[in-house]
C-alpha positions as CSV (number, residue, x, y, z in Angstrom):
1,M,-78.8,-64.8,-4.8
2,K,-80.2,-63.2,-1.6
3,F,-81.4,-65.9,0.8
4,S,-84.9,-64.5,1.0
5,L,-85.3,-64.9,-2.8
6,I,-84.1,-68.5,-2.7
7,L,-86.7,-69.2,0.0
8,F,-89.4,-67.7,-2.2
9,Y,-88.5,-70.0,-5.1
10,S,-88.4,-73.1,-3.0
11,C,-91.2,-72.5,-0.4
12,M,-93.9,-73.8,-2.7
13,L,-92.8,-77.5,-2.7
14,T,-95.5,-78.6,-0.3
15,C,-98.2,-76.6,-2.0
16,F,-97.8,-78.9,-5.0
17,L,-96.7,-82.0,-3.2
18,S,-99.9,-81.9,-1.0
19,Y,-101.9,-82.5,-4.2
20,A,-99.9,-85.6,-5.2
21,Q,-101.7,-88.9,-5.1
22,D,-100.9,-91.5,-2.6
23,A,-98.7,-94.4,-3.8
24,K,-100.5,-97.0,-5.8
25,P,-99.8,-100.7,-6.0
26,D,-97.5,-102.0,-8.7
27,G,-99.4,-102.5,-12.0
28,Y,-102.0,-99.9,-11.2
29,Q,-101.3,-98.0,-14.4
30,D,-101.3,-101.2,-16.5
31,S,-104.7,-102.3,-15.0
32,L,-106.2,-98.9,-16.0
33,Q,-104.7,-99.2,-19.5
34,S,-106.1,-102.7,-19.8
35,V,-109.7,-101.4,-19.1
36,I,-109.2,-98.6,-21.7
37,N,-108.0,-101.0,-24.3
38,T,-110.5,-103.8,-23.8
39,S,-113.7,-102.3,-22.5
40,T,-116.7,-101.9,-24.8
41,I,-118.7,-99.8,-22.4
42,K,-118.1,-96.1,-23.2
43,K,-118.8,-94.9,-19.7
44,E,-116.4,-97.4,-18.1
45,K,-113.7,-96.5,-20.6
46,K,-114.1,-92.8,-20.1
47,E,-113.9,-93.1,-16.3
48,A,-110.7,-95.2,-16.6
49,L,-109.2,-92.5,-18.9
50,F,-110.1,-89.8,-16.3
51,V,-108.5,-91.8,-13.4
52,L,-105.4,-92.6,-15.5
53,G,-104.9,-88.9,-16.5
54,E,-105.3,-87.8,-12.9
55,Y,-102.8,-90.4,-11.8
56,L,-100.2,-89.5,-14.4
57,V,-100.2,-85.6,-14.1
58,Q,-97.1,-85.7,-11.9
59,R,-95.6,-88.9,-13.0
60,D,-95.8,-88.4,-16.8
61,P,-97.3,-84.9,-17.6
62,E,-97.0,-85.4,-21.4
63,L,-99.0,-88.6,-21.4
64,A,-101.6,-87.1,-19.0
65,K,-102.0,-84.2,-21.5
66,K,-102.6,-86.7,-24.4
67,I,-105.2,-88.5,-22.3
68,A,-106.9,-85.2,-21.6
69,N,-106.9,-84.4,-25.4
70,Q,-108.4,-87.8,-26.1
71,L,-111.2,-87.3,-23.5
72,Q,-111.9,-83.9,-24.9
73,S,-112.2,-85.1,-28.5
74,E,-113.9,-88.4,-28.0
75,F,-115.9,-88.5,-24.8
76,I,-116.8,-85.1,-23.4
77,L,-120.0,-83.3,-24.5
78,E,-119.7,-79.5,-24.7
79,K,-122.7,-79.1,-22.4
80,D,-121.2,-81.3,-19.7
81,S,-119.6,-78.7,-17.5
82,I,-118.6,-81.1,-14.7
83,E,-116.5,-83.3,-17.1
84,I,-115.1,-80.3,-18.8
85,R,-113.8,-78.9,-15.5
86,R,-112.5,-82.3,-14.5
87,N,-110.6,-82.6,-17.7
88,N,-109.3,-79.0,-17.4
89,Y,-107.8,-79.9,-14.1
90,I,-105.8,-82.6,-15.9
91,F,-104.7,-80.1,-18.6
92,A,-103.8,-77.6,-15.9
93,A,-101.8,-80.0,-13.7
94,S,-99.9,-81.4,-16.6
95,S,-98.9,-77.9,-17.7
96,R,-98.0,-77.1,-14.1
97,W,-95.7,-80.1,-13.7
98,H,-94.1,-79.1,-17.0
99,G,-93.3,-75.7,-15.5
100,D,-95.7,-74.0,-18.0
101,Y,-97.4,-71.9,-15.3
102,A,-98.9,-69.4,-17.7
103,T,-100.9,-72.2,-19.4
104,A,-101.8,-73.8,-16.1
105,L,-103.1,-70.5,-14.7
106,N,-105.3,-70.0,-17.8
107,Y,-107.0,-73.4,-17.2
108,Y,-107.4,-72.7,-13.5
109,Q,-108.8,-69.3,-14.2
110,N,-111.4,-70.6,-16.6
111,I,-112.5,-73.2,-14.0
112,Y,-112.6,-70.5,-11.3
113,N,-114.7,-68.1,-13.5
114,F,-117.2,-70.8,-14.4
115,S,-117.5,-71.9,-10.8
116,K,-118.0,-68.3,-9.7
117,T,-120.8,-67.9,-12.3
118,H,-122.5,-71.1,-11.1
119,K,-121.8,-70.4,-7.4
120,D,-120.0,-73.8,-6.9
121,A,-118.2,-72.9,-3.7
122,L,-116.0,-76.1,-3.4
123,D,-114.7,-75.7,-7.0
124,I,-114.1,-72.0,-6.4
125,A,-111.9,-72.9,-3.5
126,T,-110.1,-75.7,-5.3
127,S,-109.3,-73.7,-8.5
128,G,-108.7,-70.5,-6.4
129,H,-106.2,-72.4,-4.2
130,F,-104.1,-73.3,-7.3
131,I,-104.4,-69.7,-8.7
132,G,-103.2,-68.4,-5.4
133,T,-100.3,-70.9,-5.2
134,L,-99.1,-70.2,-8.8
135,N,-99.4,-66.4,-8.4
136,M,-97.3,-66.6,-5.2
137,Y,-94.8,-68.6,-7.2
138,L,-94.6,-65.9,-9.9
139,G,-94.5,-63.0,-7.4
140,N,-98.1,-61.7,-7.6
141,N,-98.6,-61.6,-3.8
142,V,-101.8,-59.5,-3.7
143,V,-103.6,-61.9,-6.1
144,S,-102.2,-64.8,-4.3
145,Q,-103.4,-63.6,-0.9
146,N,-106.9,-62.9,-2.1
147,H,-107.4,-66.4,-3.6
148,L,-105.7,-68.2,-0.7
149,I,-107.8,-66.4,2.0
150,E,-111.0,-67.0,-0.1
151,A,-110.2,-70.7,-0.3
152,A,-109.4,-70.9,3.4
153,K,-112.8,-69.4,4.3
154,I,-114.6,-71.9,2.1
155,Y,-112.6,-74.9,3.4
156,D,-113.2,-73.8,7.0
157,S,-117.0,-74.2,6.5
158,I,-117.3,-77.1,4.0
159,G,-113.8,-78.5,3.4
160,T,-112.3,-81.9,4.3
161,A,-109.5,-82.4,6.7
162,E,-107.1,-82.9,3.8
163,Q,-108.2,-79.6,2.2
164,K,-107.8,-77.7,5.4
165,A,-104.2,-79.1,5.8
166,R,-103.4,-78.1,2.2
167,I,-104.6,-74.5,2.6
168,N,-102.8,-74.1,5.9
169,N,-99.7,-75.3,4.3
170,S,-100.1,-72.8,1.4
171,L,-100.8,-69.9,3.7
172,A,-97.6,-70.8,5.6
173,G,-95.7,-70.5,2.4
174,F,-97.3,-67.2,1.7
175,Y,-96.3,-65.9,5.2
176,M,-92.7,-67.1,4.7
177,N,-92.6,-65.3,1.3
178,I,-93.5,-62.0,2.9
179,D,-91.0,-62.6,5.8
180,Q,-93.5,-63.2,8.6
181,L,-91.5,-66.1,9.9
182,E,-93.1,-66.8,13.2
183,K,-96.5,-66.8,11.7
184,S,-95.2,-69.1,9.0
185,K,-93.7,-71.5,11.5
186,E,-97.0,-71.6,13.4
187,Q,-98.9,-72.4,10.3
188,Y,-96.4,-75.0,9.0
189,L,-96.4,-76.9,12.3
190,K,-100.2,-76.9,12.3
191,A,-100.3,-78.2,8.7
192,L,-97.7,-80.9,9.6
193,Q,-99.8,-82.1,12.5
194,Q,-102.8,-82.3,10.2
195,F,-100.8,-84.3,7.6
196,V,-99.6,-86.7,10.4
197,T,-103.2,-87.3,11.5
198,L,-104.1,-88.0,7.8
199,Q,-101.0,-90.2,7.4
200,D,-100.3,-88.2,4.2
201,S,-96.7,-89.0,3.4
202,S,-96.2,-86.6,0.6
203,G,-97.8,-83.8,2.6
204,M,-95.5,-84.6,5.6
205,A,-92.5,-84.7,3.3
206,G,-93.1,-81.4,1.7
207,T,-94.0,-79.6,5.0
208,N,-90.8,-81.0,6.6
209,A,-88.8,-79.6,3.7
210,N,-90.3,-76.2,4.1
211,L,-89.7,-76.2,7.8
212,G,-86.1,-77.0,7.1
213,L,-85.9,-73.9,4.9
214,L,-87.7,-71.8,7.6
215,F,-85.4,-72.9,10.4
216,T,-82.4,-72.3,8.1
217,K,-83.5,-68.7,7.7
218,L,-84.1,-68.4,11.5
219,G,-80.5,-69.6,12.1
220,E,-81.7,-72.8,13.9
221,F,-79.5,-75.1,11.8
222,D,-79.9,-78.3,13.9
223,K,-83.7,-78.1,13.5
224,A,-83.4,-77.4,9.9
225,E,-81.2,-80.4,9.3
226,M,-83.6,-82.6,11.3
227,H,-86.6,-81.6,9.1
228,L,-84.7,-82.0,5.9
229,M,-83.5,-85.5,6.8
230,K,-87.1,-86.4,7.8
231,Q,-88.2,-85.2,4.4
232,K,-85.6,-87.5,2.8
233,E,-86.9,-90.5,4.8
234,L,-90.5,-89.8,4.0
235,N,-89.7,-89.5,0.3
236,K,-88.9,-93.2,0.3
237,V,-92.7,-93.8,0.7
238,F,-93.4,-91.7,-2.4
239,P,-90.1,-91.9,-4.3
240,T,-89.7,-89.6,-7.3
241,L,-86.7,-87.7,-8.7
242,R,-88.6,-84.4,-8.4
243,E,-88.8,-84.6,-4.6
244,M,-85.1,-85.6,-4.3
245,G,-84.3,-82.6,-6.5
246,F,-86.0,-80.3,-3.9
247,H,-84.2,-82.1,-1.1
248,H,-80.7,-81.6,-2.5
249,D,-81.4,-77.9,-3.3
250,F,-82.8,-77.2,0.1
251,L,-79.9,-79.0,1.8
252,G,-77.5,-76.9,-0.3
253,L,-79.1,-73.7,1.0
254,L,-78.6,-74.9,4.6
255,R,-74.9,-75.7,3.8
256,Q,-74.5,-72.2,2.4
257,E,-75.7,-70.6,5.6
258,Q,-73.4,-72.9,7.6
259,G,-70.5,-71.7,5.5
260,R,-69.8,-75.2,4.1
261,L,-69.6,-74.0,0.5
262,E,-68.1,-77.1,-1.1
263,E,-70.8,-79.3,0.4
264,A,-73.4,-76.7,-0.7
265,Y,-72.0,-76.9,-4.3
266,S,-72.2,-80.7,-4.2
267,E,-75.9,-80.6,-3.1
268,H,-76.9,-78.0,-5.7
269,F,-75.0,-80.0,-8.4
270,K,-77.0,-83.1,-7.5
271,A,-80.3,-81.2,-7.8
272,L,-79.3,-79.7,-11.1
273,K,-78.5,-83.2,-12.6
274,I,-81.8,-84.5,-11.5
275,R,-83.8,-81.6,-12.9
276,E,-82.0,-81.7,-16.2
277,N,-83.9,-84.9,-16.9
278,L,-87.3,-83.7,-15.6
279,S,-90.1,-81.8,-17.4
280,S,-90.3,-78.7,-15.2
281,T,-88.2,-75.9,-16.7
282,Y,-89.1,-73.7,-13.7
283,N,-87.4,-76.0,-11.3
284,L,-84.4,-76.4,-13.7
285,C,-84.0,-72.6,-13.7
286,E,-84.2,-72.6,-9.9
287,S,-81.3,-75.0,-9.8
288,K,-79.4,-72.8,-12.3
289,L,-79.9,-69.8,-10.1
290,N,-78.7,-71.7,-7.0
291,M,-75.6,-73.0,-9.0
292,G,-74.9,-69.4,-10.1
293,D,-75.1,-68.2,-6.5
294,I,-72.8,-70.8,-5.0
295,L,-70.3,-70.5,-7.8
296,I,-70.1,-66.8,-7.2
297,K,-69.4,-67.5,-3.5
298,L,-66.7,-70.0,-4.7
299,K,-65.3,-67.2,-7.0
300,K,-65.9,-69.4,-10.1
301,Y,-67.3,-66.5,-12.1
302,P,-67.3,-67.8,-15.7
303,Q,-69.2,-71.0,-14.6
304,A,-71.6,-68.9,-12.6
305,I,-72.3,-66.6,-15.6
306,S,-72.9,-69.6,-17.9
307,H,-75.6,-71.1,-15.5
308,L,-77.3,-67.8,-15.0
309,K,-77.6,-67.0,-18.7
310,D,-79.3,-70.3,-19.2
311,V,-82.3,-69.0,-17.1
312,F,-83.3,-66.8,-20.0
313,K,-83.7,-69.7,-22.4
314,Y,-86.9,-70.7,-20.7
315,D,-90.1,-68.5,-20.7
316,E,-92.9,-71.1,-20.2
317,H,-93.4,-70.1,-16.6
318,E,-93.0,-66.3,-17.2
319,S,-91.4,-65.8,-13.8
320,L,-90.3,-62.2,-13.4
321,Y,-88.7,-63.1,-10.1
322,Q,-86.3,-65.6,-11.7
323,Q,-85.3,-63.1,-14.4
324,Q,-84.9,-60.4,-11.7
325,T,-82.7,-62.7,-9.6
326,A,-80.7,-63.9,-12.7
327,Y,-79.9,-60.3,-13.6
328,Q,-79.0,-59.4,-10.0
329,L,-76.5,-62.4,-9.8
330,L,-75.1,-61.7,-13.2
331,S,-74.4,-58.1,-12.2
332,E,-72.6,-59.4,-9.1
333,A,-70.6,-62.0,-11.0
334,Y,-69.5,-59.5,-13.7
335,E,-68.6,-56.9,-11.1
336,K,-66.5,-59.4,-9.0
337,S,-64.7,-60.6,-12.2
338,G,-63.9,-57.0,-13.2
339,N,-66.3,-56.6,-16.1
340,Y,-68.0,-53.5,-14.9
341,K,-69.7,-52.7,-18.2
342,E,-71.7,-55.9,-18.3
343,A,-72.3,-55.6,-14.6
344,L,-73.9,-52.2,-15.1
345,I,-76.1,-53.5,-18.0
346,D,-77.4,-56.4,-16.0
347,F,-78.0,-54.2,-13.0
348,K,-80.1,-51.9,-15.1
349,S,-82.1,-54.9,-16.3
350,F,-82.6,-56.0,-12.7
351,K,-83.9,-52.6,-11.7
352,K,-86.2,-52.5,-14.7
353,I,-87.9,-55.8,-13.8
354,S,-88.0,-54.8,-10.1
355,D,-89.9,-51.6,-11.0
356,S,-92.2,-53.6,-13.2
357,I,-93.1,-56.0,-10.4
358,Y,-93.8,-53.1,-8.1
359,S,-96.0,-51.4,-10.6
360,N,-98.0,-54.6,-11.3
361,E,-98.5,-55.2,-7.6
362,S,-99.7,-51.6,-7.0
363,I,-102.4,-52.0,-9.6
364,E,-103.6,-55.3,-7.9
365,I,-103.6,-53.6,-4.5
366,I,-105.8,-50.9,-5.9
367,A,-108.2,-53.4,-7.4
368,E,-108.4,-55.2,-4.0
369,K,-109.3,-52.0,-2.2
370,E,-112.1,-51.4,-4.6
371,A,-113.6,-54.8,-3.9
372,L,-113.4,-54.3,-0.1
373,Y,-115.1,-50.9,0.0
374,K,-118.3,-51.6,-2.0
375,K,-120.3,-48.8,-0.5
376,Q,-117.8,-46.1,-1.6
377,K,-117.2,-47.8,-5.0
378,Q,-118.0,-44.8,-7.2
379,D,-116.1,-42.3,-5.2
380,V,-113.1,-44.6,-5.0
381,K,-113.1,-45.1,-8.8
382,I,-113.1,-41.4,-9.4
383,E,-110.4,-40.8,-6.9
384,L,-108.2,-43.5,-8.3
385,L,-108.6,-42.3,-11.8
386,N,-107.7,-38.7,-10.7
387,K,-104.6,-40.0,-8.8
388,E,-103.6,-42.0,-11.9
389,K,-103.9,-38.9,-14.0
390,E,-102.0,-36.8,-11.5
391,V,-99.2,-39.3,-11.3
392,S,-99.0,-39.5,-15.1
393,E,-98.9,-35.8,-15.5
394,A,-96.3,-35.4,-12.8
395,K,-94.1,-38.1,-14.4
396,F,-94.5,-36.5,-17.8
397,S,-93.6,-33.1,-16.4
398,R,-90.5,-34.5,-14.7
399,T,-89.5,-36.2,-18.0
400,R,-90.0,-33.1,-20.0
401,T,-88.0,-31.0,-17.4
402,I,-85.1,-33.6,-17.5
403,S,-85.2,-33.6,-21.3
404,I,-85.1,-29.8,-21.5
405,G,-82.3,-29.7,-18.9
406,T,-80.3,-32.4,-20.7
407,F,-80.7,-30.5,-24.0
408,I,-79.5,-27.3,-22.5
409,V,-76.5,-28.9,-20.9
410,L,-75.6,-30.6,-24.2
411,L,-76.1,-27.3,-26.1
412,L,-73.8,-25.4,-23.6
413,L,-71.2,-28.1,-23.9
414,T,-71.3,-28.0,-27.6
415,I,-70.9,-24.2,-27.6
416,A,-68.0,-24.4,-25.1
417,V,-66.0,-26.8,-27.3
418,F,-66.9,-25.2,-30.6
419,S,-63.6,-23.5,-31.0
420,L,-61.6,-26.6,-30.1
421,Y,-63.0,-29.0,-32.7
422,K,-63.0,-29.1,-36.5
423,M,-66.1,-29.2,-38.6
424,Y,-66.1,-33.0,-38.7
425,D,-66.2,-33.1,-34.9
426,K,-69.0,-30.6,-34.8
427,I,-71.1,-32.6,-37.3
428,K,-70.4,-35.8,-35.4
429,T,-71.5,-34.1,-32.1
430,K,-74.7,-32.8,-33.6
431,N,-75.5,-36.2,-35.0
432,Q,-75.1,-37.7,-31.6
433,I,-77.4,-35.1,-30.1
434,I,-80.0,-35.9,-32.8
435,T,-79.7,-39.6,-32.3
436,K,-80.2,-39.2,-28.6
437,A,-83.2,-36.9,-29.1
438,L,-84.8,-39.6,-31.4
439,K,-84.2,-42.3,-28.8
440,D,-85.7,-40.1,-26.1
441,R,-88.7,-39.4,-28.3
442,E,-89.1,-43.1,-29.0
443,L,-88.8,-43.9,-25.3
444,L,-91.4,-41.2,-24.4
445,L,-93.8,-42.4,-27.0
446,H,-93.3,-46.0,-25.8
447,E,-94.0,-45.0,-22.2
448,T,-97.1,-42.9,-23.4
449,H,-98.6,-46.0,-25.1
450,H,-97.8,-48.0,-22.0
451,R,-99.6,-45.6,-19.7
452,V,-102.6,-45.1,-22.0
453,K,-102.9,-48.9,-22.2
454,N,-102.7,-49.2,-18.4
455,N,-105.3,-46.4,-17.9
456,L,-107.7,-48.0,-20.5
457,Q,-107.2,-51.4,-18.9
458,M,-108.0,-49.9,-15.5
459,I,-111.2,-48.3,-16.9
460,S,-112.1,-51.7,-18.5
461,S,-111.6,-53.4,-15.2
462,L,-113.7,-50.9,-13.3
463,L,-116.6,-51.3,-15.8
464,N,-116.3,-55.1,-15.5
465,L,-116.3,-54.9,-11.7
466,Q,-119.3,-52.5,-11.8
467,S,-121.2,-54.9,-14.1
468,K,-121.0,-57.6,-11.4
469,Y,-123.3,-55.6,-9.2
470,V,-125.9,-54.7,-11.8
471,N,-129.0,-56.8,-11.9
472,D,-130.7,-55.1,-14.8
473,E,-129.9,-56.9,-18.0
474,K,-129.9,-53.8,-20.2
475,A,-127.7,-51.9,-17.8
476,F,-125.4,-55.0,-17.6
477,E,-125.3,-55.1,-21.4
478,V,-124.5,-51.4,-21.7
479,L,-121.6,-51.8,-19.2
480,Q,-120.2,-54.8,-21.0
481,N,-120.5,-53.1,-24.4
482,G,-118.7,-50.1,-23.0
483,R,-116.0,-52.3,-21.5
484,N,-115.5,-54.0,-24.8
485,R,-115.1,-50.7,-26.6
486,V,-112.6,-49.5,-24.0
487,Q,-110.8,-52.9,-24.3
488,S,-110.5,-52.5,-28.1
489,M,-108.6,-49.3,-27.6
490,A,-106.5,-50.8,-24.7
491,I,-105.5,-53.7,-27.0
492,L,-104.5,-51.2,-29.7
493,H,-102.1,-49.3,-27.4
494,K,-100.8,-52.6,-26.0
495,N,-99.8,-53.7,-29.6
496,L,-98.2,-50.3,-30.2
497,Y,-96.3,-50.6,-26.8
498,A,-95.1,-54.2,-27.5
499,G,-94.5,-53.8,-31.2
500,K,-91.3,-52.8,-33.1
501,D,-92.9,-49.6,-34.6
502,L,-94.6,-47.3,-32.1
503,T,-96.8,-45.6,-34.8
504,L,-98.0,-48.6,-36.8
505,V,-100.4,-51.4,-35.8
506,N,-100.3,-54.9,-37.3
507,I,-103.9,-55.5,-38.1
508,Q,-103.7,-59.3,-38.0
509,E,-102.3,-59.4,-34.4
510,Y,-104.7,-56.6,-33.3
511,F,-107.8,-58.3,-34.7
512,E,-106.8,-61.6,-33.1
513,E,-106.4,-60.1,-29.6
514,L,-109.6,-58.0,-30.1
515,V,-111.7,-61.1,-31.0
516,N,-110.2,-63.1,-28.1
517,S,-111.2,-60.4,-25.7
518,I,-114.7,-60.2,-27.1
519,L,-115.2,-63.9,-27.0
520,N,-113.9,-64.0,-23.4
521,S,-116.3,-61.3,-22.3
522,Y,-119.2,-63.3,-23.7
523,K,-117.7,-66.6,-22.3
524,K,-117.4,-68.0,-25.8
525,A,-114.6,-70.4,-26.9
526,E,-113.2,-71.3,-30.3
527,K,-114.9,-74.7,-30.1
528,E,-118.3,-73.0,-29.9
529,I,-117.7,-70.4,-32.6
530,Q,-115.0,-70.6,-35.3
531,V,-113.4,-67.3,-36.0
532,T,-111.1,-66.8,-39.1
533,I,-109.0,-63.7,-39.5
534,Q,-107.1,-62.8,-42.7
535,A,-105.2,-59.5,-42.5
536,K,-101.5,-60.4,-42.7
537,E,-98.9,-58.0,-43.8
538,I,-101.2,-55.0,-43.2
539,D,-99.9,-52.2,-41.0
540,M,-101.9,-49.1,-40.3
541,E,-101.5,-45.9,-38.3
542,I,-103.4,-45.6,-35.0
543,E,-105.7,-42.7,-36.2
544,S,-107.4,-45.1,-38.6
545,V,-107.2,-48.2,-36.5
546,V,-109.1,-46.7,-33.6
547,P,-112.4,-46.3,-35.5
548,I,-111.8,-49.6,-37.5
549,G,-111.3,-51.5,-34.2
550,L,-114.5,-50.0,-32.7
551,I,-116.5,-50.9,-35.9
552,V,-115.2,-54.5,-35.8
553,N,-116.0,-54.6,-32.0
554,E,-119.6,-53.6,-32.7
555,L,-120.0,-56.1,-35.6
556,I,-118.5,-59.1,-33.8
557,T,-120.6,-58.2,-30.7
558,N,-123.8,-58.0,-32.9
559,S,-123.0,-61.4,-34.4
560,L,-122.5,-63.0,-31.0
561,K,-125.7,-61.5,-29.7
562,H,-128.0,-62.0,-32.6
563,A,-126.6,-64.0,-35.5
564,F,-126.8,-67.5,-33.9
565,E,-130.1,-67.2,-31.9
566,G,-131.9,-69.6,-34.2
567,E,-130.9,-72.9,-35.6
568,I,-128.2,-72.9,-38.4
569,D,-127.0,-75.8,-40.6
570,A,-123.3,-75.4,-39.9
571,K,-121.0,-74.7,-37.0
572,P,-121.3,-70.9,-36.1
573,E,-118.5,-69.1,-37.9
574,I,-117.3,-65.5,-38.1
575,K,-114.8,-64.5,-40.7
576,I,-112.8,-61.2,-40.8
577,V,-110.9,-60.4,-44.0
578,M,-109.0,-57.2,-44.7
579,N,-107.2,-56.6,-48.0
580,E,-105.0,-53.7,-49.1
581,Y,-105.3,-52.3,-52.6
582,A,-103.6,-49.4,-54.5
583,N,-106.0,-46.7,-53.2
584,T,-108.2,-48.4,-50.6
585,Y,-108.5,-50.9,-47.8
586,E,-111.4,-53.4,-47.9
587,L,-112.7,-54.8,-44.6
588,S,-115.2,-57.7,-44.6
589,V,-116.9,-59.1,-41.5
590,K,-119.2,-62.1,-42.2
591,D,-121.1,-64.6,-40.2
592,N,-123.2,-67.6,-41.2
593,G,-126.0,-66.8,-38.9
594,V,-129.7,-66.1,-39.4
595,G,-129.1,-62.7,-41.0
596,I,-130.2,-59.2,-40.2
597,N,-133.9,-58.4,-40.2
598,E,-134.5,-56.2,-43.3
599,A,-136.2,-53.6,-41.1
600,I,-133.0,-53.1,-39.2
601,T,-130.3,-51.3,-41.3
602,L,-128.0,-48.5,-40.7
603,E,-130.2,-46.1,-42.7
604,K,-133.4,-46.7,-40.6
605,S,-134.6,-44.3,-37.9
606,T,-134.8,-47.2,-35.3
607,E,-131.0,-47.8,-35.4
608,T,-129.4,-48.7,-32.1
609,F,-126.5,-46.9,-30.3
610,G,-124.0,-49.4,-31.8
611,Q,-125.4,-48.8,-35.3
612,R,-125.1,-45.1,-34.8
613,L,-121.6,-45.6,-33.6
614,I,-120.7,-47.6,-36.7
615,K,-122.3,-45.0,-38.9
616,S,-120.4,-42.2,-37.2
617,F,-117.1,-43.9,-37.7
618,V,-117.8,-44.8,-41.3
619,Q,-118.4,-41.1,-42.0
620,K,-115.2,-40.2,-40.1
621,L,-113.2,-42.6,-42.3
622,K,-115.1,-41.3,-45.4
623,A,-115.7,-44.9,-46.2
624,T,-118.5,-46.8,-47.9
625,L,-120.5,-49.5,-46.2
626,K,-122.4,-52.4,-47.8
627,I,-124.5,-55.1,-46.1
628,D,-125.2,-58.4,-47.7
629,N,-127.8,-60.6,-46.1
630,K,-127.3,-63.8,-48.0
631,N,-126.3,-67.0,-46.1
632,G,-125.8,-64.9,-42.9
633,T,-124.7,-61.3,-42.7
634,E,-121.7,-59.7,-44.4
635,V,-120.7,-56.1,-43.8
636,V,-118.1,-54.8,-46.3
637,L,-116.3,-51.5,-45.6
638,K,-114.2,-49.7,-48.2
639,I,-111.8,-47.2,-46.7
640,P,-109.9,-44.6,-48.8
641,K,-106.2,-45.2,-48.4
642,K,-105.2,-41.5,-48.4
643,L,-106.8,-41.1,-45.0
644,T,-104.4,-43.6,-43.4
645,K,-101.3,-41.8,-44.4
């Protein structure tokens, strides 16, 4: 593994350690559990559960998660946003210490979005700090920088000394990740001094560890060893196996740079054995990568390959960087062991992920520029869309030219060898050409769906960004409705891109993602509105799914906006059912709300834009539509099956 990548995987230690709680006296957990078991005062018991969950997130993430579930089901009211956010921090931290960064990010993002809406600056900084840290860990540097700088600005004005130390430490990690080493050193030394003033042992330990890594990269090995030994000494104050795992891995990196490979192997092996018994699969994969790297240097290629392949068994943290590095090292190991075929395969996978990371970061940079230049927002949007179109057309043109050129070359080769081969060889060659052409067509179609999805997603993001600067409620609603309609089509192309068949859409999966997107746009959750979807084993072509998706989008949106305005006897529920018959498909969208006013139907002259949209798509599908207003509203759509073929 390249040394800079190892640094990236390891530099986040202090970002997480700085949030660890100070050491508690013996029996602290037992005393809290005693209050929980014996107290008859609900408020007192609830607070003890909160404190215990927050105490256990690093020490026992699984138990912390169980406590958070108990708080959610037994003690927290839906309207109590403060306690919901506090509990979500426990959920997020337990997932983070498990190595499940995708789930942790989701919790932090929900907290951040709520805090933004309610202008809670301190909570924006706290949740944003975690979002920035995790995105840096996963390789999303642009997103990471935005959140870390935002948190730093807030902490500078209203933050505590501890919060300022934490953010300085995180920014130092960010600078080291982008190879600004002197700036990183300055920031780390500043953070270390702040932790010393606070007498924060875990913060000092983590910062010393990262300074060890930094000085290793700078080639100042004596300073690196001094800081790593200081970390080991400080870890005695807050002793956990997780911190010792970091220590051995970091020391192994130093030994590698010193050329002491056997000692480096010993340190990495100690770290691996520790992490095999811990919850974080991300840190385990980090040790696997380090073992693969040192074993390659020791020319023990089969053992290196075995460790590197293990990285792909874990996907909880969704780290493209770890996968990228694993492919890179596998390619190197196979090449050095003489297996050039496997080396080429893994190198191609490495390049594919590298290109994907670059593409994702480019989109994020574009989004950042839009936010920075508010006055020129509309011009920038149009310019970006035009550039995206030009790039897509240029790439498509190049692909078409290459395909035509390849076909011509193959045709000429076929003609040249025509007289030298028998009929069997000619048929075999033609079959190979046809097979390749089909694969090229599938690849092109796959790429087309990908780019259409990306473009629609960009339009959706632009509409969402625009809506944040609109004060008029009707205009805001129009923008949100437009965004949802675009999002319904983006989800459709995403499913085609990710699915096995590039022409058919699985309706169950499509409806699930569509409903989740709509609920998120209206800030609704499953605990507020129960949504049931029954459409399994139904696959349809995209031509019919586009209008069906837009119809479902309008119906779900109408239910969320109007169906539950008054009081209803049961929990709000929306049910989507789609059945396939011999000659038709039948789609039903039903809610248990207050029902539609009889004066508002699809046949009346006062119909809204959404109703006209539904009516237009019903006509396009040559379908029949029926509305039942009993016990809520049910819209039934019967679609002739011949139109979907």
